[in-house]
MARBA-3410 file (N, C-alpha, C, O; in Angstrom, 1 decimal):
115
-7.3,-27.3,-1.8,-6.4,-26.6,-0.9,-4.9,-26.6,-1.5,-4.2,-25.6,-1.4 ~ -4.6,-27.7,-2.1,-3.2,-27.8,-2.7,-3.1,-26.8,-3.9,-2.0,-26.2,-4.1 ~ -4.2,-26.6,-4.6,-4.2,-25.7,-5.8,-3.9,-24.2,-5.2,-3.2,-23.5,-5.8 ~ -4.6,-23.9,-4.1,-4.4,-22.6,-3.6,-3.0,-22.4,-3.0,-2.4,-21.3,-3.2 ~ -2.4,-23.4,-2.4,-1.0,-23.3,-2.0,0.0,-23.2,-3.1,0.9,-22.4,-3.0
-0.3,-23.8,-4.2,0.6,-23.7,-5.4,0.5,-22.3,-5.9,1.6,-21.7,-6.2 ~ -0.7,-21.8,-6.1,-0.8,-20.4,-6.6,-0.2,-19.4,-5.6,0.4,-18.4,-6.0 ~ -0.4,-19.6,-4.3,0.2,-18.7,-3.3,1.8,-18.8,-3.4,2.4,-17.8,-3.3 ~ 2.3,-20.0,-3.5,3.7,-20.1,-3.7,4.3,-19.5,-4.9,5.3,-18.9,-4.9 ~ 3.5,-19.6,-6.0,3.9,-18.9,-7.3,3.9,-17.4,-7.1,4.8,-16.7,-7.6
2.9,-16.9,-6.4,2.8,-15.5,-6.2,3.9,-15.0,-5.3,4.5,-13.9,-5.5 ~ 4.3,-15.8,-4.3,5.4,-15.5,-3.4,6.7,-15.4,-4.2,7.6,-14.6,-4.0 ~ 6.9,-16.4,-5.2,8.1,-16.4,-6.0,8.1,-15.1,-6.9,9.2,-14.5,-7.1 ~ 7.0,-14.8,-7.5,6.9,-13.6,-8.3,7.2,-12.3,-7.5,8.0,-11.5,-8.0 ~ 6.7,-12.2,-6.3,7.0,-11.0,-5.5,8.4,-11.0,-5.1,9.0,-9.9,-5.0
9.0,-12.2,-4.8,10.5,-12.2,-4.5,11.3,-11.7,-5.7,12.2,-11.0,-5.5 ~ 10.9,-12.2,-6.9,11.6,-11.7,-8.1,11.5,-10.2,-8.3,12.4,-9.5,-8.6 ~ 10.3,-9.7,-8.1,10.0,-8.3,-8.3,10.8,-7.4,-7.3,11.5,-6.5,-7.7 ~ 10.8,-7.8,-6.1,11.6,-7.1,-5.1,13.1,-7.2,-5.3,13.8,-6.3,-5.0 ~ 13.5,-8.4,-5.8,15.0,-8.5,-6.1,15.4,-7.6,-7.2,16.5,-7.0,-7.1
14.6,-7.5,-8.3,14.9,-6.6,-9.4,14.9,-5.1,-8.9,15.8,-4.4,-9.2 ~ 13.9,-4.8,-8.1,13.8,-3.5,-7.5,15.0,-3.2,-6.6,15.5,-2.0,-6.7 ~ 15.4,-4.1,-5.8,16.6,-3.9,-5.0,17.9,-3.7,-5.8,18.7,-2.9,-5.5 ~ 18.0,-4.5,-6.9,19.2,-4.3,-7.7,19.2,-3.0,-8.4,20.2,-2.3,-8.6 ~ 18.0,-2.5,-8.8,17.9,-1.2,-9.4,18.2,-0.1,-8.4,18.9,0.9,-8.8
17.8,-0.2,-7.2,18.0,0.8,-6.2,19.5,0.9,-5.7,20.0,2.0,-5.5 ~ 20.1,-0.3,-5.6,21.5,-0.3,-5.0,22.6,-0.2,-6.1,23.8,-0.4,-5.8 ~ 22.2,0.0,-7.3,23.2,0.0,-8.4,23.9,1.4,-8.4,23.8,2.1,-9.4 ~ 24.6,1.7,-7.4,25.4,2.9,-7.3,26.8,2.5,-6.9,27.0,1.6,-6.2 ~ 27.8,3.3,-7.3,29.2,3.0,-6.9,29.4,3.1,-5.4,30.3,2.4,-4.8
28.7,3.9,-4.7,28.8,4.1,-3.3,28.5,2.8,-2.6,29.2,2.4,-1.6 ~ 27.4,2.2,-3.0,27.0,0.9,-2.3,28.1,-0.2,-2.6,28.4,-0.9,-1.6 ~ 28.6,-0.3,-3.8,29.5,-1.3,-4.1,30.8,-1.1,-3.4,31.5,-2.1,-3.1 ~ 31.2,0.2,-3.1,32.4,0.5,-2.4,32.3,0.3,-0.9,33.2,-0.2,-0.2 ~ 31.1,0.8,-0.3,31.0,0.8,1.1,30.6,-0.5,1.7,31.1,-0.9,2.8
29.8,-1.3,1.1,29.4,-2.6,1.6,30.4,-3.7,1.2,30.6,-3.9,0.1 ~ 31.0,-4.3,2.2,32.0,-5.3,1.9,31.4,-6.6,1.3,32.0,-7.2,0.5 ~ 30.1,-6.9,1.6,29.5,-8.1,1.1,28.4,-7.7,0.0,27.4,-8.5,-0.1 ~ 28.6,-6.7,-0.7,27.6,-6.3,-1.6,27.4,-7.3,-2.8,26.3,-7.5,-3.2 ~ 28.5,-7.9,-3.2,28.4,-8.9,-4.3,27.7,-10.1,-3.8,26.9,-10.8,-4.5
27.9,-10.5,-2.5,27.3,-11.6,-1.9,25.8,-11.4,-1.8,25.0,-12.4,-2.1 ~ 25.3,-10.3,-1.4,23.9,-10.0,-1.1,23.2,-9.5,-2.4,22.0,-9.8,-2.5 ~ 23.8,-8.7,-3.2,23.1,-8.1,-4.3,23.9,-8.1,-5.6,23.8,-7.2,-6.4 ~ 24.8,-9.1,-5.8,25.6,-9.1,-7.0,24.9,-9.6,-8.3,25.3,-9.2,-9.4 ~ 23.8,-10.3,-8.1,23.1,-10.8,-9.3,21.6,-10.9,-8.9,21.3,-10.7,-7.7
20.8,-11.3,-9.9,19.4,-11.5,-9.6,19.2,-12.6,-8.6,18.4,-12.5,-7.7 ~ 19.9,-13.7,-8.8,19.8,-14.9,-7.9,20.2,-14.5,-6.5,19.5,-14.8,-5.5 ~ 21.3,-13.8,-6.3,21.8,-13.4,-5.0,20.8,-12.4,-4.4,20.6,-12.4,-3.1 ~ 20.3,-11.5,-5.2,19.3,-10.5,-4.7,18.0,-11.2,-4.2,17.4,-10.8,-3.2 ~ 17.6,-12.3,-4.9,16.4,-13.0,-4.5,16.7,-13.7,-3.2,15.8,-13.8,-2.3
17.9,-14.3,-3.0,18.2,-14.9,-1.7,18.2,-13.9,-0.6,17.8,-14.2,0.5 ~ 18.7,-12.7,-0.9,18.6,-11.6,0.1,17.2,-11.3,0.5,16.9,-11.1,1.6 ~ 16.3,-11.2,-0.5,14.9,-10.9,-0.2,14.3,-12.0,0.6,13.5,-11.7,1.5 ~ 14.6,-13.2,0.3,14.1,-14.3,1.1,14.6,-14.2,2.5,13.9,-14.5,3.5 ~ 15.9,-13.9,2.7,16.5,-13.7,4.0,15.8,-12.5,4.7,15.6,-12.6,5.9
15.4,-11.5,4.0,14.8,-10.3,4.6,13.3,-10.7,5.0,13.0,-10.4,6.2 ~ 12.5,-11.3,4.2,11.1,-11.5,4.6,11.0,-12.7,5.5,9.9,-12.9,6.1 ~ 12.0,-13.5,5.7,12.0,-14.5,6.8,12.5,-14.0,8.1,12.6,-14.7,9.1 ~ 13.0,-12.7,8.0,13.5,-12.0,9.2,14.8,-12.6,9.8,15.0,-12.7,11.0 ~ 15.6,-13.2,8.9,16.8,-13.9,9.3,18.0,-12.9,9.3,18.7,-12.7,8.3
18.2,-12.3,10.4,19.3,-11.3,10.6,19.5,-10.3,9.5,20.6,-10.0,9.1 ~ 18.4,-9.8,9.0,18.4,-8.9,7.9,18.9,-7.5,8.4,19.5,-6.8,7.6 ~ 18.6,-7.1,9.6,18.9,-5.8,10.0,20.4,-5.6,10.2,21.0,-4.6,9.7 ~ 21.1,-6.5,10.8,22.5,-6.4,11.1,23.4,-6.7,9.8,24.4,-6.0,9.6 ~ 22.9,-7.6,9.0,23.7,-8.0,7.8,23.5,-7.2,6.6,24.4,-6.9,5.8
22.2,-6.7,6.4,21.9,-6.1,5.2,21.5,-4.6,5.3,22.0,-3.7,4.7 ~ 20.5,-4.4,6.2,19.9,-3.0,6.3,20.8,-2.0,6.9,21.0,-0.9,6.4 ~ 21.5,-2.4,8.0,22.4,-1.5,8.7,23.5,-1.0,7.8,23.8,0.2,7.8 ~ 24.3,-1.9,7.1,25.3,-1.5,6.2,24.8,-0.6,5.1,25.4,0.4,4.7 ~ 23.6,-0.9,4.6,23.0,-0.1,3.5,22.7,1.3,4.0,22.9,2.3,3.3
22.1,1.4,5.2,21.7,2.7,5.7,22.8,3.5,6.2,22.9,4.7,5.9 ~ 23.7,2.9,7.0,24.7,3.8,7.7,26.1,3.8,6.9,26.7,4.9,7.0 ~ 26.4,2.8,6.2,27.7,2.8,5.5,27.5,3.4,4.1,28.3,4.3,3.6 ~ 26.5,3.0,3.4,26.2,3.4,2.0,25.2,4.6,1.9,25.1,5.2,0.8 ~ 24.6,4.9,3.0,23.6,6.0,3.1,22.5,5.9,2.0,22.1,6.8,1.3
22.0,4.6,1.8,21.0,4.3,0.8,19.7,4.0,1.5,19.3,2.8,1.8 ~ 18.9,5.0,1.8,17.6,4.8,2.6,16.6,4.2,1.7,15.7,3.5,2.2 ~ 16.7,4.4,0.4,15.7,3.9,-0.5,15.7,2.4,-0.6,14.7,1.7,-0.7 ~ 16.9,1.8,-0.5,17.1,0.4,-0.4,16.5,-0.2,0.8,15.9,-1.3,0.8 ~ 16.6,0.5,1.9,16.1,0.0,3.2,14.5,0.1,3.1,13.9,-0.8,3.7
14.0,1.1,2.5,12.5,1.2,2.3,12.1,0.0,1.4,11.0,-0.6,1.7 ~ 12.8,-0.4,0.4,12.4,-1.6,-0.4,12.4,-2.8,0.4,11.6,-3.7,0.3 ~ 13.4,-3.0,1.3,13.5,-4.1,2.2,12.3,-4.2,3.2,11.7,-5.2,3.4 ~ 11.9,-3.0,3.7,10.8,-3.0,4.6,9.5,-3.3,3.9,8.6,-4.0,4.4 ~ 9.4,-2.8,2.7,8.2,-3.1,1.9,8.1,-4.6,1.6,7.1,-5.2,1.6
9.3,-5.2,1.3,9.3,-6.7,1.1,8.9,-7.4,2.4,8.2,-8.5,2.2 ~ 9.2,-6.9,3.5,8.8,-7.6,4.8,7.3,-7.4,4.9,6.6,-8.4,5.3 ~ 6.8,-6.3,4.6,5.3,-6.0,4.8,4.5,-6.9,3.8,3.6,-7.6,4.2 ~ 4.9,-6.9,2.6,4.2,-7.7,1.6,4.3,-9.2,1.7,3.4,-9.9,1.8 ~ 5.6,-9.6,1.8,5.8,-11.1,1.8,5.6,-11.7,3.2,5.0,-12.7,3.2
6.1,-11.1,4.2,6.0,-11.8,5.5,4.6,-11.6,6.1,4.0,-12.6,6.4 ~ 4.2,-10.4,6.2,2.9,-10.2,6.9,1.7,-10.4,6.0,0.6,-10.6,6.4 ~ 2.0,-10.5,4.7,0.9,-10.7,3.7,0.8,-12.1,3.3,-0.1,-12.9,3.6 ~ 1.8,-12.6,2.5,1.7,-13.8,1.8,2.0,-15.0,2.8,1.3,-16.0,2.7 ~ 3.0,-14.9,3.6,3.3,-16.0,4.6,2.1,-16.2,5.6,1.8,-17.3,5.9
1.5,-15.1,6.0,0.3,-15.3,6.8,-0.9,-15.9,6.1,-1.6,-16.7,6.7 ~ -1.0,-15.7,4.8,-2.0,-16.4,4.0,-1.7,-17.9,3.9,-2.7,-18.7,4.0 ~ -0.5,-18.3,3.8,-0.1,-19.7,3.8,-0.5,-20.3,5.1,-1.0,-21.4,5.1 ~ -0.2,-19.7,6.2,-0.5,-20.2,7.5,-2.0,-20.3,7.7,-2.5,-21.3,8.3 ~ -2.7,-19.3,7.2,-4.2,-19.4,7.3,-4.8,-20.5,6.5,-5.7,-21.2,7.0
-4.2,-20.8,5.4,-4.6,-21.9,4.6,-4.4,-23.3,5.3,-5.2,-24.2,5.2 ~ -3.2,-23.4,5.9,-2.9,-24.6,6.7,-3.9,-24.8,7.9,-4.3,-25.9,8.1 ~ -4.2,-23.7,8.6,-5.1,-23.8,9.7,-6.5,-24.2,9.3,-7.1,-25.0,9.9 ~ -6.9,-23.6,8.1,-8.2,-23.9,7.6,-8.3,-25.4,7.2,-9.3,-26.1,7.5 ~ -7.2,-25.9,6.6,-7.2,-27.3,6.2,-7.2,-28.2,7.4,-7.9,-29.2,7.4
-6.5,-27.8,8.5,-6.5,-28.6,9.7,-7.8,-28.7,10.3,-8.3,-29.7,10.9 ~ -8.6,-27.5,10.3,-9.9,-27.5,10.9,-10.9,-28.4,10.1,-11.8,-29.0,10.7 ~ -10.8,-28.4,8.8,-11.6,-29.2,8.0,-11.3,-30.7,8.2,-12.2,-31.5,8.3 ~ -10.0,-31.0,8.4,-9.6,-32.4,8.7,-10.2,-32.8,10.1,-10.6,-34.0,10.3 ~ -10.1,-31.9,11.0,-10.7,-32.2,12.4,-12.2,-32.5,12.3,-12.7,-33.4,13.0
-12.9,-31.7,11.6,-14.3,-31.9,11.4,-14.7,-33.2,10.8,-15.6,-33.9,11.1 ~ -13.8,-33.6,9.8,-14.0,-34.8,9.1,-13.8,-36.0,10.0,-14.5,-37.1,9.9 ~ -12.8,-36.0,10.9,-12.5,-37.1,11.8,-13.5,-37.2,12.9,-13.8,-38.3,13.4 ~ -14.1,-36.0,13.3,-15.1,-36.1,14.4,-16.5,-36.6,13.9,-17.3,-37.1,14.6 ~ -16.7,-36.4,12.6,-18.1,-36.8,12.1,-18.2,-38.3,11.8,-19.2,-38.8,11.4
END
């Protein structure tokens, strides 16, 4: 089970990196850099962009801090689509897989203690 968790964590890291690179590619316009006051904080480098993707797929105030300024101030709908895809893939896909692995492990432990 630990081996599966390590591979799932590695896959989550790779997906975070891919979405961060995609986000940097999409928001690399002068309009975004001028309109968003915190653009360097959220998308200034690959590391910052990865932290932004982690904030997005954990659903930590991503709409008010990141998506709303991108959509309404910078008029960059493609970046918001990338963020929603990151939520779908990472939150509803990979994080639910991690939770399922934990629940399976707990049920195996319960059967072992009952036997």
